[in-house]
PANU-995729 format. One line per field, with one value per residue (C-alpha): x, y, z. Coordinates in steps of 0.02 Angstrom, whole numbers, plus 50000, padded with zeros to 5 digits. Example, Ala and Ser with C-alpha at 12.3 -4.5 7.8 and 13.67 -1.06 7.14 Angstrom:
BEGIN
X	(50615, 50684) $
Y	(49775, 49947) $
Z	(50390, 50357) $
This chain:
BEGIN
X	(50000, 50070, 50029, 49958, 49836, 49657, 49507, 49340, 49191, 49049, 49191, 49101, 48961, 48969, 49044, 49173, 49223, 49240, 49342, 49455, 49487, 49544, 49653, 49735, 49777, 49876, 49967, 49875, 49832, 49650, 49547, 49364, 49265, 49085, 48946, 48882, 48701, 48581, 48468, 48609, 48712, 48583, 48586, 48738, 48848, 48935, 49093, 49154, 49144, 49261, 49438, 49512, 49471, 49611, 49737, 49868, 49848, 49667, 49610, 49428, 49363, 49185, 49124, 49000, 49036, 48942, 49069, 49226, 49318, 49288, 49352, 49506, 49547, 49501, 49598, 49765, 49896, 49769, 49812, 49645, 49465, 49331, 49168, 49037, 48945, 48763, 48584, 48520, 48333, 48248, 48071, 48120, 48206, 48037, 47986, 48154, 48212, 48314, 48411, 48451, 48501, 48602, 48702, 48723, 48742, 48801, 48927, 49002, 49008, 49096, 49230, 49261, 49255, 49389, 49500, 49483, 49535, 49674, 49833, 49810, 49904, 49741, 49775, 49613, 49428, 49314, 49129, 49000, 48849, 48696, 48604, 48453, 48512, 48447, 48268, 48191, 48348, 48360, 48229, 48215, 48066, 48044, 47989, 48091, 48251, 48335, 48218, 48216, 48041, 48000, 47940, 47784, 47621, 47514, 47360, 47445, 47502, 47325, 47264, 47412, 47494, 47667, 47776, 47818, 47763, 47874, 47887, 47882, 47751, 47667, 47697, 47776, 47960, 48087, 48214, 48395, 48562, 48582, 48744, 48825, 48773, 48589, 48486, 48482, 48307, 48304, 48135, 48169, 48251, 48388, 48425, 48426, 48553, 48666, 48661, 48700, 48850, 48911, 48898, 48988, 49131, 49150, 49158, 49263, 49387, 49427, 49450, 49562, 49661, 49618, 49568, 49397, 49309, 49121, 49053, 48867, 48831, 48685, 48596, 48740, 48716, 48821, 48885, 48887, 48750, 48633, 48490, 48419, 48374, 48195, 48216, 48347, 48422, 48300, 48392, 48407, 48220, 48168, 48285, 48224, 48043, 48080, 48176, 48037, 47911, 47824, 47762, 47870, 47761, 47808, 47754, 47671, 47673, 47842, 47923, 48010, 48197, 48362, 48548, 48615, 48803, 48902, 48994, 49162, 49146, 49101, 49250, 49365, 49303, 49347, 49521, 49546, 49497, 49618, 49765, 49750, 49726, 49623, 49458, 49512, 49382, 49255, 49082, 49058, 48924, 48970, 48852, 48829, 48762, 48612, 48431, 48346, 48163, 48116, 48006, 48156, 48260, 48122, 48108, 48296, 48306, 48155, 48239, 48402, 48323, 48190, 48043, 47872, 47761, 47764, 47797, 47635, 47604, 47516, 47484, 47546, 47665, 47773, 47777, 47950, 48000, 48073, 48014, 48179, 48362, 48527, 48697, 48796, 48971, 49070, 49145, 49195, 49282, 49372, 49426, 49453, 49470, 49321, 49219, 49108, 49169, 49033, 48879, 48712, 48696, 48865, 48835, 48667, 48742, 48876, 48749, 48630, 48772, 48816, 48633, 48611, 48746, 48654, 48510, 48339, 48307, 48133, 48039, 48013, 47951, 47768, 47814, 47913, 47769, 47646, 47755, 47745, 47557, 47528, 47614, 47522, 47677, 47612, 47426, 47325, 47343, 47232, 47082, 47125, 47207, 47349, 47356, 47462, 47418, 47544, 47417, 47478, 47473, 47340, 47218, 47262, 47114, 47007, 47121, 47063, 47143, 47200, 47158, 47300) $
Y	(50000, 50169, 50247, 50189, 50335, 50273, 50381, 50331, 50420, 50430, 50416, 50495, 50368, 50225, 50102, 50231, 50271, 50086, 50055, 50202, 50134, 49968, 50051, 50164, 50010, 49955, 50123, 50177, 50357, 50393, 50533, 50540, 50621, 50660, 50785, 50773, 50742, 50810, 50658, 50549, 50663, 50789, 50977, 50995, 50841, 50786, 50684, 50705, 50517, 50486, 50516, 50451, 50620, 50693, 50570, 50651, 50509, 50561, 50699, 50754, 50833, 50895, 50887, 50821, 50660, 50730, 50872, 50838, 50978, 50892, 50726, 50816, 50879, 50719, 50604, 50694, 50563, 50425, 50244, 50159, 50222, 50143, 50211, 50202, 50366, 50338, 50381, 50225, 50232, 50096, 50161, 50344, 50308, 50269, 50452, 50542, 50461, 50606, 50629, 50444, 50425, 50585, 50540, 50353, 50340, 50517, 50516, 50353, 50416, 50575, 50472, 50361, 50509, 50598, 50444, 50418, 50596, 50630, 50543, 50473, 50344, 50251, 50065, 49992, 50035, 49953, 49984, 49959, 49882, 49801, 49636, 49734, 49705, 49526, 49576, 49424, 49322, 49133, 49005, 48816, 48726, 48538, 48521, 48654, 48668, 48838, 48978, 49168, 49237, 49413, 49555, 49501, 49552, 49679, 49569, 49437, 49563, 49632, 49461, 49431, 49299, 49352, 49212, 49220, 49070, 48972, 49071, 48907, 48795, 48919, 48799, 48833, 48878, 48895, 49033, 48986, 49074, 49187, 49165, 49301, 49205, 49237, 49336, 49522, 49593, 49764, 49799, 49982, 50134, 50120, 49941, 49994, 50129, 50006, 49887, 50033, 50076, 49898, 49903, 50070, 50012, 49846, 49924, 50076, 49986, 49863, 50004, 50099, 49946, 49977, 49821, 49836, 49738, 49750, 49702, 49672, 49714, 49634, 49728, 49815, 49866, 49917, 50052, 50223, 50197, 50343, 50351, 50504, 50427, 50356, 50286, 50153, 50048, 49923, 49912, 50100, 50123, 49984, 50042, 50222, 50166, 50049, 50179, 50305, 50183, 50156, 49992, 49926, 49903, 49750, 49744, 49591, 49451, 49495, 49338, 49422, 49393, 49480, 49445, 49559, 49584, 49685, 49837, 49777, 49621, 49729, 49843, 49692, 49625, 49791, 49788, 49612, 49674, 49820, 49716, 49566, 49534, 49374, 49466, 49586, 49588, 49498, 49536, 49462, 49448, 49513, 49463, 49345, 49204, 49180, 49242, 49322, 49372, 49551, 49488, 49404, 49563, 49668, 49548, 49541, 49731, 49742, 49623, 49720, 49893, 49852, 49881, 49866, 49826, 49677, 49713, 49731, 49628, 49757, 49672, 49828, 49809, 49915, 49890, 49837, 49756, 49582, 49437, 49352, 49373, 49304, 49280, 49133, 49178, 49038, 49152, 49285, 49150, 49082, 49250, 49353, 49226, 49314, 49233, 49340, 49345, 49438, 49330, 49421, 49403, 49486, 49618, 49666, 49678, 49796, 49896, 49916, 49966, 50106, 50157, 50182, 50316, 50415, 50539, 50473, 50540, 50593, 50448, 50506, 50339, 50395, 50543, 50432, 50307, 50448, 50501, 50324, 50312, 50480, 50411, 50245, 50145, 50090, 50045, 50062, 49918, 49765, 49779, 49670, 49514, 49438, 49270, 49147, 48984, 48872, 48792, 48738, 48885, 48803, 48804, 48972, 49064, 48966, 48982, 49068, 49219, 49224, 49370, 49474) $
Z	(50000, 49949, 50117, 50283, 50291, 50282, 50238, 50316, 50239, 50362, 50486, 50633, 50629, 50752, 50628, 50576, 50755, 50799, 50642, 50681, 50856, 50786, 50655, 50785, 50886, 50732, 50725, 50567, 50526, 50488, 50412, 50466, 50325, 50379, 50347, 50528, 50474, 50607, 50582, 50648, 50760, 50818, 50793, 50907, 50890, 51049, 51031, 51209, 51232, 51084, 51151, 50990, 50911, 51017, 50947, 50835, 50711, 50679, 50563, 50551, 50393, 50378, 50200, 50074, 49979, 49828, 49806, 49706, 49796, 49963, 49898, 49833, 50008, 50097, 49981, 49994, 50035, 50067, 50030, 50064, 50058, 50167, 50098, 50237, 50205, 50157, 50196, 50282, 50323, 50221, 50245, 50230, 50065, 49987, 49992, 49996, 49836, 49771, 49933, 49952, 49770, 49771, 49926, 49902, 49714, 49680, 49822, 49764, 49585, 49643, 49731, 49580, 49460, 49559, 49566, 49378, 49337, 49463, 49512, 49687, 49792, 49830, 49815, 49887, 49902, 50029, 50007, 50144, 50061, 50138, 50150, 50087, 49908, 49923, 49960, 50045, 50017, 50018, 50073, 50063, 49985, 50010, 49829, 49738, 49839, 49861, 49806, 49811, 49838, 49777, 49887, 49981, 49899, 49992, 49975, 50082, 50212, 50222, 50279, 50398, 50290, 50340, 50273, 50087, 49982, 49865, 49702, 49604, 49685, 49805, 49949, 50118, 50128, 50269, 50297, 50265, 50262, 50110, 50011, 49906, 49750, 49791, 49669, 49708, 49722, 49808, 49890, 49935, 49860, 49991, 49937, 49754, 49792, 49883, 49735, 49619, 49729, 49711, 49522, 49511, 49622, 49532, 49359, 49403, 49514, 49376, 49251, 49373, 49425, 49608, 49706, 49788, 49923, 49945, 50116, 50135, 50317, 50407, 50550, 50637, 50819, 50966, 51081, 51001, 50873, 50846, 50970, 50882, 50713, 50708, 50533, 50565, 50704, 50780, 50946, 50966, 50932, 51050, 51189, 51177, 51191, 51337, 51436, 51408, 51483, 51317, 51247, 51106, 50953, 50851, 50670, 50593, 50723, 50797, 50725, 50579, 50602, 50567, 50579, 50717, 50711, 50838, 50772, 50836, 50728, 50578, 50608, 50624, 50457, 50375, 50453, 50386, 50212, 50226, 50284, 50169, 49984, 49996, 49976, 49839, 49702, 49812, 49879, 50052, 50186, 50358, 50498, 50644, 50537, 50653, 50642, 50792, 50797, 50836, 50977, 51057, 51039, 51119, 51266, 51293, 51295, 51411, 51533, 51534, 51541, 51670, 51553, 51636, 51487, 51370, 51185, 51087, 50930, 50823, 50657, 50569, 50424, 50311, 50124, 50070, 50235, 50222, 50329, 50369, 50329, 50390, 50313, 50249, 50310, 50227, 50093, 50221, 50323, 50170, 50097, 50254, 50393, 50471, 50608, 50721, 50901, 50997, 51033, 51043, 51233, 51261, 51129, 51203, 51377, 51312, 51212, 51360, 51478, 51357, 51328, 51516, 51512, 51377, 51397, 51348, 51174, 51116, 51037, 50858, 50791, 50790, 50680, 50563, 50554, 50518, 50371, 50302, 50329, 50244, 50089, 50088, 50138, 50307, 50316, 50475, 50599, 50584, 50699, 50849, 50787, 50688, 50604, 50702, 50617, 50531, 50415, 50244, 50125, 50016, 50165, 50240, 50166, 50291, 50443, 50601, 50680, 50860, 50973, 51040) $
């Protein structure tokens, strides 16, 4: 690598800060390039709990990834770019299409455009992508094998048929780990922008002769994540509601599942990609490799935070949400030597210990939900019940509903 200086766009976000800490431990120099978005950092950002910003090996540059002039300043003397900067609210992306596309796609294009037109010592690009590019991801069907169902139809959600059917035989299917070879099927504007980022980086990096590694992060959580943003971060939203004495509202039947990976594991995966060449040119999943239901997450947080009310199964749903998703990590292990080290129980304990040191932020989820409802992206809740049967899909039209 021409230089050990590493540029992290979105560097003042919680992934960027954790990554910087690990890089400083390796005696690397880092530049944290960030626009300090109020939606993430608040109107008056407070970094008093980030002592690394006082380290002489750290530079902070406030700028806009869509501006070539800002990239010119940020890239001076940089050997590796870790591109984390992005707008990240899946639901919000459905009605702020221009902003999400401009930042995510336009910002990536601005980086690559600058590199293609100026001599720079950059010798590697690492892009933070998302599991959202898979849409529903992989499922197993007893008759059809591995299948990839499309986005769930609204008519099924309206009748509380939460599980997607087999796209081939319409029978029941089971969630399974999604490999990188899975079909990509973005179900939101955010996901579409992440897939566009991937395509841009793959094509441009080959043309420029700069190795690139694309990492598809699962649901990243941990100490330092934004507690102010109501559009993203399941754990931050649930913890804010629980601390405020509110009832956590679970969409659908609460059994939708995600792959929750601790931020320190994510940062370690990025460091492995920076330091080695085994993943160059690859696209890899980074997660825990295990699914956890949102109901389970809500109950674990309630237990640790002393919540007084049980989570409520609302029967509400959001168009574009997936049902299940977790990562196949075999390629990440083979190419990077990556294996997650922080189990969910430990990660939640660390997260909650940190949350308890933070002020209770206003719960803005109702406002965010109202914005979705006003645009027809989040219908009104089902009257008083959700479907909880496991009847074969061919008989579900006759199945009973269970009262909440």
